C-alpha positions, 0 to 999 in steps of 0.5 A: 492636317494642314492644307497645301498652299503656294509658298510666296516668292522672295521679297529681296535680291542679293548679288555679289561680285569680286573687287580686284583692288590694288594694294592702295585700295585695299589699305584704304578700304581696310582703314575705313572699314576698321574706323566705321567698325569701331564706331559700330561697336561703341554704338552697339554698347550704348544701345545694349545699355539702353535696354528696353527703354529705347525709343526713337529719340534715343536713336536720333541722339545716337545718330547725331553723335555719330554724324559729327565724326562720319556723316549722316548717311554713315550714321544711319547705316551704323544705327541700322546695323546695330538694330539688325544685330540687337533685334535677333539677339532679343528674339533669340532670348524668347526662343531659348526660354521657350526651348528650355520650358519644352525640354524641362517639361519633357524631361520631367515627364520621362523622369516620372516614368520607371526606367525601361517603361514603354510609351503608350499613345492611348494613355498619353504616356511617354517612355522612360529612360533606358537605365537607372544611370541615364535617369540619374544623368537626366535628373541632373540635367533637368536641374541645370536647365531649370536654373537657366531661365532665371538669368534669361528672364532677368536679361529680358526684363532689363533689355540686356542682350549678349552679342559679339561683333565679329561672331561668337564662334570666331571669338571662342576660336581664340582659345583653341587655335591649335585645334583650328590650325591657326596662329595668332596673326591669322586669327587676328586678321580674320577677327579684324575683317569680321568687325569691319563695317563697309555697308550703306543703305540705298536711297531712291532718287539719288544718283545711281541709287546710293550716295555713300557707296556708288557704283556706276553703270561702267562698274566704277566704285567710289565711297564717301569717306567719313569726315575723320578720314577725308584726307584719303580722298582722291576725288572731289566732295571727299570721295575715294574712287577705286582703281578696280571696277566690278561687273555683276554677271548674275542679274546684271541687267536687273541691277543696271535697270535699277541704277539707271532709274536711280532706284535704291540699291544697298551695297556691302564691301567685305574682305575674305581673308582666307581667299585674300579677296574683296567682294561687293554685294548689292541688294534691293527689294523687289515687288512680290509677285502675286501668289498663283492660285493653287488650282492654276499651279496644279493645272498640268500636274506636279513634280513631287520632291522628297528631301533627304540627307544626300539626295532629292527624290522626285517624281512627276504626277499628272492631275489625277495623282498617277506617277508619270515616267521614271523617278529622278534622283538628284544627289548632293554631298553635305560632308564638306565645308559650307561653300562646298555644301552650298554649291552641292545644294545649288547644283541639285536644285538647278537639276530639279528645276530643269527637269520640271521645265522639261516635263512642262510642269509649273509646280513643285511640291515639297514637305513643309519641314521644320527640324528646329525642335527635332534634333534633341535626344529627348525626342529621338532617344539613342538614335544617333544615326537618325539625329545626325542627318537631321542636325546637319540637314539644311532645311531652311537654306534648301527651302529658301534657295529653292523658292528663290530659284523657282521664282526666276523660272516661274515655277510655283512651290507648294508646301504640304503637311509632312505627316506620314508621307514616308510611311504611307508612301511605302505602304501603298505605293512602293510595291505597286511601282516596283517592277523587274526593270525599276526598283522603287525606293521608300523615298520615291514612294514618299515623293508620290505621297507628297504629290498626291497630297498637294493635288488633293488626292488621298495617299491611299489608293483604295478604300473599302465600300459599305459592308452590304456592297462587299460582293460581286453582286453589288459591284467591285469590292473596292472603290476609289476614295473621294475627297469628301470621304472621312479618314480616307488616309488612314490605314486600311484594315484587312477585310476577311475572306478571299482576296479574289473577285471571282469567288464570293465571300465564304468560299475561299477554301476552294479558290485554288481547286480548279476542278471545283470551278465551273469553267468551260471545257473543264472536267468538272462540268456536267456532261449532259450539255457537252457536244459530241464529236462528229463521226468520221463516216456515215 
């Protein structure tokens, strides 16, 4: 199993504020964004045709071509946006080819087994498909999967990617407007807003950290117009000053410190057509704080968290791995839209961080989950009820947001290996922690297992001693497992004999017969050493 480690903090910061623009400002922003978006589309097409032969000279040539109709800084932002869209598509091709190979290998292994065959871990055999019809359907699917890598490999060799400015999902929605409940005009507005480009990188040493999109300490927003749209300027040096001002309420002091010192701040202005609002996003890089040593983070214990589809199960553990207090549950609902899910997750994580601060703990232990390859039917079969929550569970988003929010509270995040935490937690901790006043769930027990693994303790509470010591004459029948004990987290086999320490092994037949026990004052005791009662009179 992988050793627990402290997750490094975030390397960047992004904050957003609303721009209450007038109709004139909205018209100017829309025209500038549409013009720059057109340049970005042309630049992306040129970059895609260059393929894998692209080098620094070709990028410089594309930048010079854009500088004539915009500016040098806008050209740099456009070429960077092009690279940021081309590079993930390139990495996606590699990931898709690897996924196709894994799926093909797994399907071939299952097709080689007879329908209905059971899996065998000892022999390394996977289970067969449930019926002959399913076997036939998977055989057809396998041949379809085998044809796809050929086209991907050809695109990879030629450096050709398939990207859409504005998003493939919105582009496909054009053919299904009735399902989405939109008309053509509403879709067109979303499409134009998604393809606009109003983003500029920051530059240290320049005034307020950005020359292209500038926001002063008072919140005044101005943009440098492209050379083609210089006639729209209402300020000197070809700039357009918006009537609206902005105010960054979240991390406002940190943003103000950066622009006062003229440190680089990147800005992006975008239009939310659904809400009818304009927003500006400011982002910058931050110095990564040194990773806290694991021993220092766990000096006061840990709050262990088991992430589930609808709640976070948390429990505080001391340095010895013992549960303290009562288990906590922080609920959230992921059934709504993206904004609703984000708000629910943010609220649950805020409650978790506040609980950790109240406990005086400086570390939170979570599982190092990755469900990227665990959502397919080939892995979990017909278990739809299990695959559905896995497919919608935002593991990466929840983990990234927890790391970012915990860094502001000076709380360390410790990631542990997720193997068998739910199973072993339920096996060794669920029943002992259940009482008349507290019902411990499987998720609460899994949180205890996660916390003990982060602290370096075995999940199993006890381990069997050597065979010669399994008697009362040599000490206790069970001892605490040490850290150096091998295989200490495996399932403990049942030791034959009575389950009581008062009776030696082999005499369990009379363990329940109280008359057969040598107890003081019992009827089975020998009468020779019993004291006779004193007479009433002499």
